[in-house]
C-alpha positions in Angstrom: 0.0 0.0 0.0 3.0 2.3 0.3 3.2 2.8 -3.5 -0.4 3.8 -3.9 -1.4 7.5 -3.7 -4.7 7.9 -1.9 -7.3 10.6 -2.6 -6.8 12.1 0.9 -3.2 13.0 -0.1 -4.3 15.3 -2.9 -7.8 16.3 -2.0 -8.9 18.8 0.6 -12.2 19.1 2.5 -14.6 21.5 0.6 -12.1 22.6 -2.1 -11.3 19.3 -3.8 -8.1 18.5 -5.6 -5.0 20.7 -5.4 -3.7 22.5 -8.4 0.0 23.1 -9.0 -0.3 26.2 -11.2 -2.9 28.6 -12.6 -4.3 28.3 -16.1 -2.7 31.3 -17.9 -5.7 31.9 -20.2 -8.1 32.3 -17.3 -8.5 34.6 -14.4 -8.1 32.5 -11.2 -11.1 32.1 -8.9 -11.0 32.2 -5.1 -11.1 28.4 -5.3 -8.1 28.2 -7.6 -6.1 30.4 -5.3 -7.0 28.3 -2.2 -6.3 25.0 -4.0 -2.8 26.3 -5.0 -2.2 27.7 -1.5 -3.0 24.3 0.0 -0.7 22.5 -2.5 2.1 24.9 -1.8 1.6 24.6 2.0 1.9 20.8 1.7 4.9 20.8 -0.6 6.8 23.9 0.7 9.8 23.4 3.0 9.3 26.7 4.8 5.6 26.3 5.6 5.5 30.1 6.0 2.0 31.3 5.0 3.4 34.8 4.2 6.0 33.4 1.9 3.5 31.2 0.1 1.1 34.1 -0.2 3.9 36.2 -1.7 4.5 33.5 -4.3 0.8 33.3 -5.2 0.6 37.1 -5.4 3.4 37.2 -8.0 1.6 34.4 -10.0 -1.8 36.2 -9.9 -0.2 39.6 -10.6 1.5 38.1 -13.7 -1.8 37.0 -15.1 -3.4 40.3 -14.3 -0.7 42.3 -16.0 -2.0 40.9 -19.3 -5.3 42.6 -18.7 -3.9 46.2 -18.4 -6.1 46.8 -15.3 -4.4 48.4 -12.4 -4.1 46.1 -9.4 -3.8 46.5 -5.7 -0.4 46.8 -3.9 1.4 43.5 -3.2 0.8 43.5 0.5 -3.0 43.9 0.0 -3.0 40.9 -2.4 -1.0 38.8 0.1 -3.5 39.8 2.8 -6.4 38.7 0.6 -4.8 35.3 0.0 -4.2 34.8 3.8 -7.7 36.0 4.6 -9.1 33.4 2.1 -7.1 30.7 3.8 -8.3 31.9 7.3 -11.9 31.8 6.1 -11.3 28.2 4.9 -9.9 27.2 8.3 -12.7 28.9 10.2 -15.4 27.1 8.2 -13.7 23.8 9.0 -13.6 24.3 12.7 -17.2 23.5 13.5 -18.3 21.3 10.6 -21.6 20.3 12.3 -22.9 23.8 13.1 -21.6 25.7 10.0 -24.0 24.8 7.2 -24.9 28.4 6.3 -21.3 29.5 6.5 -20.2 26.5 4.4 -22.7 27.3 1.7 -21.6 31.0 1.6 -18.0 29.9 1.5 -18.5 27.5 -1.3 -20.4 30.2 -3.3 -17.4 32.5 -2.7 -15.0 29.9 -4.1 -16.5 30.3 -7.5 -16.0 34.0 -7.6 -13.0 35.5 -9.4 -10.0 36.4 -7.2 -10.3 40.2 -7.8 -7.2 42.2 -7.2 -8.2 45.3 -9.3 -7.9 48.6 -7.5 -11.2 50.0 -6.3 -10.8 53.0 -8.6 -9.6 50.9 -11.6 -12.5 52.0 -13.7 -11.7 55.7 -13.2 -8.0 55.0 -14.0 -9.0 53.3 -17.2 -11.1 56.3 -18.2 -8.2 58.7 -17.6 -5.6 56.5 -19.3 -4.4 58.6 -22.3 -2.6 55.6 -23.9 -5.9 53.8 -24.6 -8.3 54.8 -27.4 -12.0 55.0 -26.5 -12.9 51.5 -27.8 -10.2 49.9 -25.8 -11.3 51.8 -22.7 -14.9 50.6 -23.2 -13.6 47.0 -23.6 -11.4 47.2 -20.5 -14.3 48.6 -18.4 -16.6 46.0 -19.7 -14.1 43.3 -18.8 -13.6 44.7 -15.3 -17.4 44.8 -14.7 -17.8 41.3 -16.0 -15.1 40.1 -13.5 -16.8 41.9 -10.6 -20.3 40.5 -11.5 -19.0 37.0 -11.9 -19.7 36.6 -15.6 -17.3 34.0 -17.1 -14.4 35.6 -18.9 -11.3 34.4 -20.6 -8.1 36.2 -21.4 -7.3 36.9 -25.0 -3.8 37.6 -26.3 -1.8 40.2 -24.5 -2.1 43.8 -25.7 1.5 44.3 -26.8 0.8 47.8 -28.2 -0.4 49.1 -24.9 2.4 47.4 -23.0 5.0 49.1 -25.3 3.3 52.5 -24.9 3.1 52.2 -21.1 6.7 51.1 -21.0 7.8 54.1 -23.0 5.6 56.3 -20.8 7.3 54.9 -17.6 10.8 55.5 -19.1 9.8 59.1 -20.0 8.6 59.7 -16.5 11.7 58.3 -14.9 13.9 60.4 -17.1 11.9 63.5 -16.2 12.3 62.6 -12.5 16.1 62.4 -12.9 16.2 65.8 -14.5 14.4 67.5 -11.6 
């Protein structure tokens, strides 16, 4: 029996099987983040929740950079990952008396792991590097994420990335002159 891998070694209560990475063509859900967090906690040598949350933050941020939507600061994203794990642990503490909490938690797992800034829509509207149709598309995408409509990532907007990179370089050079 030592050679067999049992389901209990790769499956967690309420969240199912672990995942080892995010699908790069999809925005991760809260469930995806929690499944990856549990996998990394099991396989990590350090077992530090903050270090694992930092790794997940970098992975999620990398996917979100493809969208061009401004995201929260790193520490806020890490805190959100840790809060999600704490919610999971709290639901599991009293399994018999937590039916309502369990249902609410399960519903939340299907929601997207949203790390966009609260004022992301205003920042999109003010972005002078985007044309009007691209602004409308980005705002629509953001609203779809927030409302839970299924979305998928298309190819990366390389023109926008190049423009924003040039803009950042120009700003840095202006800062060095002053």
